[in-house]
C-alpha positions as CSV (number, residue, x, y, z in Angstrom):
1,M,0.0,0.0,0.0
2,S,1.2,3.5,-0.7
3,I,0.2,5.1,2.6
4,T,0.4,3.7,6.1
5,P,-1.8,4.4,9.1
6,Q,1.1,6.0,10.8
7,E,1.5,8.5,7.9
8,I,-2.1,9.4,8.3
9,S,-1.6,10.0,12.0
10,D,1.6,12.0,11.5
11,K,0.3,14.2,8.7
12,E,0.6,17.9,9.3
13,F,-1.1,20.7,7.3
14,S,0.2,24.2,6.8
15,K,-1.7,27.0,8.5
16,T,-3.2,29.8,6.5
17,F,-5.4,32.7,7.4
18,R,-9.0,31.5,7.5
19,G,-7.8,27.9,7.0
20,Y,-9.5,24.7,8.1
21,D,-10.5,24.1,11.7
22,K,-7.4,22.3,13.1
23,E,-9.5,20.2,15.6
24,E,-12.0,19.2,12.9
25,V,-9.2,18.1,10.6
26,D,-7.5,16.2,13.5
27,E,-10.7,14.4,14.4
28,F,-11.3,13.4,10.8
29,L,-7.7,12.1,10.4
30,D,-8.1,10.1,13.6
31,K,-11.2,8.4,12.2
32,I,-9.4,7.7,8.9
33,Y,-6.4,6.3,10.8
34,I,-8.6,3.9,12.8
35,D,-10.5,2.7,9.7
36,Y,-7.4,2.4,7.6
37,E,-5.5,0.5,10.3
38,E,-8.4,-2.0,10.6
39,L,-8.5,-2.5,6.8
40,V,-4.7,-3.2,6.7
41,R,-5.1,-5.7,9.5
42,Y,-8.0,-7.4,7.8
43,K,-6.1,-7.5,4.5
44,D,-3.1,-9.1,6.2
45,E,-5.3,-11.7,8.0
46,T,-7.1,-12.5,4.8
47,E,-3.8,-13.0,2.9
48,R,-2.6,-15.4,5.7
49,Y,-5.9,-17.3,5.6
50,I,-5.7,-17.7,1.8
51,K,-2.1,-18.9,2.1
52,R,-3.2,-21.6,4.6
53,L,-6.1,-22.6,2.3
54,E,-3.7,-22.9,-0.6
55,E,-1.4,-25.1,1.5
56,R,-4.2,-27.3,2.5
57,L,-5.4,-27.6,-1.1
58,S,-2.0,-28.5,-2.3
59,Y,-1.8,-31.3,0.3
60,Y,-4.9,-32.9,-1.3
61,T,-4.1,-32.2,-4.9
62,N,-0.5,-33.4,-4.8
63,D,-1.8,-37.0,-4.4
64,I,-4.0,-36.8,-7.5
65,P,-2.3,-38.5,-10.4
66,K,-1.7,-36.3,-13.4
67,R,-3.9,-37.1,-16.4
68,T,-2.9,-36.4,-19.9
69,V,-5.3,-36.0,-22.8
70,T,-4.3,-37.0,-26.3
71,N,-5.8,-36.2,-29.6
72,E,-6.4,-39.9,-30.2
73,Q,-9.0,-40.1,-27.4
74,E,-12.7,-39.9,-28.2
75,P,-14.5,-36.9,-26.7
76,E,-16.4,-39.2,-24.3
77,A,-13.1,-40.7,-23.1
78,I,-11.7,-37.2,-22.5
79,N,-14.7,-36.3,-20.4
80,D,-14.4,-39.6,-18.5
81,S,-10.7,-39.1,-17.8
82,I,-11.4,-35.7,-16.3
83,F,-13.9,-37.1,-13.7
84,Y,-12.5,-40.5,-13.0
């Protein structure tokens, strides 16, 4: 990701005459920080979960013999070799 929750938290804005209300901006950034941090955590957990599922799937699929299909087989035989 191109921005981190910490960068949101540390962001400073320049002050100008009649600029934005500092407290309002800080409150909004705090809300964004919390939501963004939660999204990053959820993304990381989801990636770990997917990796575990892939590992489990490979455990079961590694035992399946590889089947090859040749041009000489009839279409019905090709379909049968896929399922049996």
